ZAMARZA-390210 format. One line per field, with one value per residue: residue in one letter; chain; x, y, z of N, C-alpha, C in turn. Coordinates in nm, 4 decimals. Example, Ala and Ser with C-alpha at 12.3 -4.5 7.8 and 13.67 -1.06 7.14 Angstrom:
ZAMARZA-390210
type	A, S
mol	A, A
nc1	1.3190, 1.2850
nc2	-0.5690, -0.2250
nc3	0.7800, 0.7080
cac1	1.2300, 1.3670
cac2	-0.4500, -0.1060
cac3	0.7800, 0.7140
cc1	1.3200, 1.2900
cc2	-0.3300, 0.0030
cc3	0.7800, 0.7870
//
This chain:
ZAMARZA-390210
type	X, X, X, X, X, X, X, X, X, X, X, X, X, X, X, X, X, X, X, X, X, X, X, X, X, X, X, X, X, X, X, X, X, X, X, X, X, X, X, X, X, X, X, X, X, X, X, X, X, X, X, X, X, X, X, X, X, X, X, X, X, X, X, X, X, X, X, X, X, X, X, X, X, X, X, X, X, X, X, X, X, X, X, X, X, X
mol	A, A, A, A, A, A, A, A, A, A, A, A, A, A, A, A, A, A, A, A, A, A, A, A, A, A, A, A, A, A, A, A, A, A, A, A, A, A, A, A, A, A, A, A, A, A, A, A, A, A, A, A, A, A, A, A, A, A, A, A, A, A, A, A, A, A, A, A, A, A, A, A, A, A, A, A, A, A, A, A, A, A, A, A, A, A
nc1	-0.1424, -0.2339, -0.1179, -0.2346, -0.1414, -0.0838, 0.1090, 0.4643, 0.7894, 1.0866, 1.4253, 1.7145, 2.0571, 2.3848, 2.2858, 2.0230, 1.6571, 1.4657, 1.1668, 0.9795, 0.6643, 0.4705, 0.1357, -0.0057, -0.1623, -0.4289, -0.2630, -0.2950, -0.3630, -0.1896, 0.0364, 0.0613, 0.1964, 0.4464, 0.5346, 0.6005, 0.7639, 0.9554, 1.0038, 0.9274, 0.7018, 0.5923, 0.4939, 0.3599, 0.5494, 0.4369, 0.5683, 0.9076, 1.0240, 1.3019, 1.4173, 1.6262, 1.8101, 1.7766, 1.5214, 1.4248, 1.3337, 1.1039, 0.9029, 0.8276, 0.7369, 0.5111, 0.3817, 0.3225, 0.1731, -0.0675, -0.1761, -0.2518, -0.4466, -0.5924, -0.6632, -0.8093, -1.0469, -1.1943, -1.2087, -1.4345, -1.4806, -1.3903, -1.0556, -0.8439, -0.6696, -0.4487, -0.2033, 0.1182, 0.2330, 0.5125
nc2	-5.5617, -5.5298, -5.4421, -5.3031, -5.4081, -5.4297, -5.4839, -5.6345, -5.6187, -5.7895, -5.8720, -5.9500, -6.0498, -6.1858, -6.3268, -6.2935, -6.2499, -5.9520, -5.8326, -5.6138, -5.4149, -5.2213, -5.0064, -4.9835, -4.7185, -4.6205, -4.3461, -3.9907, -3.7250, -3.5088, -3.6909, -3.8653, -3.7335, -3.6479, -3.8597, -3.9491, -3.7400, -3.7940, -4.0684, -4.2529, -4.4103, -4.3564, -4.5264, -4.6129, -4.7092, -4.9948, -5.1616, -5.3383, -5.6593, -5.8173, -6.1396, -6.4050, -6.6016, -6.8914, -6.9274, -6.9048, -7.1469, -7.2942, -7.0634, -7.0257, -7.2762, -7.2817, -7.1103, -7.2138, -7.4168, -7.2720, -7.1632, -7.3684, -7.4379, -7.2604, -7.2613, -7.5067, -7.4336, -7.2461, -7.3358, -7.3317, -7.0677, -6.8169, -6.7188, -6.3870, -6.3320, -6.3220, -6.3302, -6.4257, -6.2422, -6.0034
nc3	17.1900, 16.8753, 16.5142, 16.2074, 15.8690, 15.5139, 15.3512, 15.3357, 15.3789, 15.3146, 15.4485, 15.4970, 15.7284, 15.7550, 16.0134, 16.1104, 16.0179, 15.9041, 15.9086, 15.7619, 15.8519, 15.6359, 15.5627, 15.2780, 15.1256, 14.9374, 14.7212, 14.7343, 14.5142, 14.5610, 14.6701, 14.4820, 14.2259, 14.3518, 14.4118, 14.1542, 14.0927, 14.2538, 14.1999, 14.4112, 14.6087, 14.9366, 15.2173, 15.5352, 15.7770, 15.9988, 16.1646, 16.2725, 16.2760, 16.4317, 16.3436, 16.4755, 16.2923, 16.3212, 16.4333, 16.1920, 16.0564, 16.2260, 16.1909, 15.9434, 15.8982, 16.0684, 15.9597, 15.7040, 15.8106, 15.8927, 15.6582, 15.5149, 15.7098, 15.6793, 15.4399, 15.3639, 15.5467, 15.3860, 15.1546, 15.0169, 14.8768, 14.6696, 14.5814, 14.7162, 14.6299, 14.2995, 14.2673, 14.3711, 14.6756, 14.7452
cac1	-0.2253, -0.2402, -0.1373, -0.2400, -0.0228, -0.0982, 0.2664, 0.5520, 0.9228, 1.1918, 1.5640, 1.8310, 2.1771, 2.4220, 2.2418, 1.8439, 1.5768, 1.3945, 1.0224, 0.9242, 0.5250, 0.3489, 0.0391, -0.0188, -0.2729, -0.3864, -0.2174, -0.4116, -0.2962, -0.0354, 0.1335, 0.1261, 0.2767, 0.5296, 0.5802, 0.5840, 0.8624, 1.0697, 0.9738, 0.9007, 0.5694, 0.6027, 0.4240, 0.4137, 0.5866, 0.4071, 0.6781, 0.9562, 1.0580, 1.3882, 1.3697, 1.7303, 1.8071, 1.7443, 1.3428, 1.2588, 1.2102, 0.9681, 0.8116, 0.7985, 0.6597, 0.3824, 0.2883, 0.2372, 0.0078, -0.1987, -0.2334, -0.3374, -0.5951, -0.7210, -0.7317, -0.8996, -1.2346, -1.2308, -1.1825, -1.5489, -1.4668, -1.2748, -0.9345, -0.9057, -0.5340, -0.4327, -0.0537, 0.2086, 0.2390, 0.6280
cac2	-5.4989, -5.5655, -5.3688, -5.3805, -5.3717, -5.4943, -5.5223, -5.6874, -5.6306, -5.8853, -5.7975, -6.0637, -6.0443, -6.3730, -6.3749, -6.2664, -6.1918, -5.8523, -5.8035, -5.4755, -5.4297, -5.1204, -5.0424, -4.8471, -4.6673, -4.5519, -4.2553, -3.8723, -3.6827, -3.4393, -3.7819, -3.9029, -3.6197, -3.6162, -3.9771, -3.9197, -3.6227, -3.8985, -4.2500, -4.3377, -4.4299, -4.3635, -4.6187, -4.5506, -4.8337, -4.9972, -5.2068, -5.4071, -5.7764, -5.9304, -6.2578, -6.4878, -6.7361, -7.0296, -6.9602, -6.8842, -7.3077, -7.2737, -6.9589, -7.0892, -7.4407, -7.2209, -7.0718, -7.2818, -7.4736, -7.1962, -7.1182, -7.4311, -7.4903, -7.1463, -7.2985, -7.5848, -7.3757, -7.1240, -7.3186, -7.2831, -6.9049, -6.8008, -6.6385, -6.2625, -6.2814, -6.3877, -6.3494, -6.4112, -6.0802, -6.0088
cac3	17.0772, 16.6863, 16.3867, 16.0727, 15.7438, 15.4192, 15.2953, 15.4325, 15.2738, 15.3909, 15.3974, 15.5469, 15.7165, 15.7720, 16.1637, 16.1090, 15.9332, 15.8983, 15.8079, 15.8163, 15.7831, 15.6094, 15.5459, 15.1906, 15.0782, 14.8020, 14.7595, 14.7004, 14.4302, 14.5985, 14.7037, 14.3391, 14.2085, 14.4546, 14.4145, 13.9926, 14.0566, 14.3448, 14.1891, 14.5399, 14.6743, 15.0503, 15.3016, 15.6476, 15.8733, 16.1143, 16.2625, 16.1948, 16.3590, 16.3801, 16.4045, 16.4641, 16.1525, 16.3825, 16.4630, 16.0493, 16.0086, 16.2593, 16.1623, 15.8393, 15.8973, 16.0782, 15.8515, 15.5670, 15.8785, 15.9429, 15.5372, 15.4711, 15.7667, 15.6364, 15.2873, 15.3706, 15.5473, 15.3192, 14.9976, 14.8738, 14.8448, 14.5747, 14.6513, 14.7068, 14.5657, 14.2118, 14.2499, 14.5065, 14.6996, 14.8133
cc1	-0.1481, -0.2141, -0.1710, -0.1699, -0.0677, 0.0138, 0.3667, 0.7116, 0.9817, 1.3184, 1.6110, 1.9727, 2.2158, 2.3815, 2.0718, 1.8191, 1.4899, 1.2845, 0.9576, 0.7913, 0.4667, 0.2082, -0.0037, -0.1658, -0.3163, -0.3716, -0.2996, -0.3015, -0.2031, 0.0469, 0.1831, 0.1988, 0.3864, 0.5791, 0.6414, 0.7475, 1.0105, 1.1473, 1.0140, 0.7435, 0.6340, 0.4862, 0.4740, 0.4139, 0.4984, 0.4635, 0.7749, 1.0376, 1.1633, 1.4132, 1.5654, 1.6705, 1.7547, 1.6037, 1.2941, 1.2688, 1.1380, 0.8758, 0.7372, 0.7038, 0.4875, 0.2975, 0.2089, 0.1699, -0.0773, -0.2981, -0.3232, -0.4617, -0.6661, -0.7728, -0.8561, -1.0397, -1.2457, -1.2385, -1.3298, -1.5505, -1.3654, -1.1531, -0.9484, -0.7699, -0.5237, -0.2601, 0.0085, 0.2300, 0.4184, 0.6170
cc2	-5.5618, -5.4410, -5.4360, -5.2944, -5.4719, -5.5633, -5.5709, -5.6977, -5.7633, -5.8489, -5.9531, -5.9644, -6.2037, -6.3962, -6.3689, -6.2310, -6.0657, -5.8392, -5.6374, -5.4409, -5.3086, -5.1319, -4.9383, -4.8871, -4.6146, -4.3947, -4.1188, -3.8319, -3.5820, -3.5537, -3.8729, -3.8527, -3.6251, -3.7477, -4.0142, -3.8768, -3.7889, -4.0403, -4.3283, -4.2970, -4.3983, -4.4684, -4.6167, -4.7443, -4.8437, -5.0620, -5.3252, -5.5100, -5.8128, -6.0363, -6.3567, -6.5806, -6.8624, -7.0478, -6.9339, -7.0117, -7.2724, -7.2181, -7.0005, -7.2399, -7.3632, -7.1901, -7.1289, -7.3797, -7.4311, -7.1613, -7.2592, -7.4860, -7.3582, -7.2035, -7.3700, -7.5412, -7.2997, -7.1864, -7.3215, -7.1524, -6.8898, -6.7044, -6.4881, -6.2633, -6.3930, -6.4378, -6.3027, -6.2472, -6.1130, -5.9095
cc3	16.9007, 16.6327, 16.2644, 15.9695, 15.6637, 15.3459, 15.4049, 15.3310, 15.3922, 15.3418, 15.5288, 15.6206, 15.7264, 15.9059, 16.2015, 16.0069, 15.9626, 15.8360, 15.8593, 15.7168, 15.7689, 15.5831, 15.4221, 15.1623, 14.9641, 14.7565, 14.6713, 14.6024, 14.4417, 14.6316, 14.5963, 14.2672, 14.2298, 14.4304, 14.2239, 13.9817, 14.0889, 14.3000, 14.3030, 14.6039, 14.8576, 15.1457, 15.4511, 15.7392, 15.9956, 16.2337, 16.1863, 16.3265, 16.3277, 16.3759, 16.3631, 16.3486, 16.2534, 16.4427, 16.3172, 15.9921, 16.0446, 16.2526, 16.0434, 15.8074, 15.9462, 16.0292, 15.7486, 15.6696, 15.8414, 15.7527, 15.4925, 15.5540, 15.7353, 15.5274, 15.2899, 15.4748, 15.4554, 15.1816, 14.9523, 14.8416, 14.8037, 14.6475, 14.6361, 14.6351, 14.4152, 14.1655, 14.3792, 14.5280, 14.7781, 14.9022
//
């Protein structure tokens, strides 16, 4: 199964990295008022993935390679993003 997420938060311990994937949608008026009061805008967590530190270098290399392939394939199209997403 595939899940859609348009936000990823990263945290780590000495032993692993946790990737928390969320779906951030434009807030409703009610959610906006609540967020202003609480200083928190809630986003539903779609999934959390815990990755051992030993796997991270290979994961990073794989992501960089796929990003390079993607960029080569779609170089003629303007980029969708302007700034890095953290």
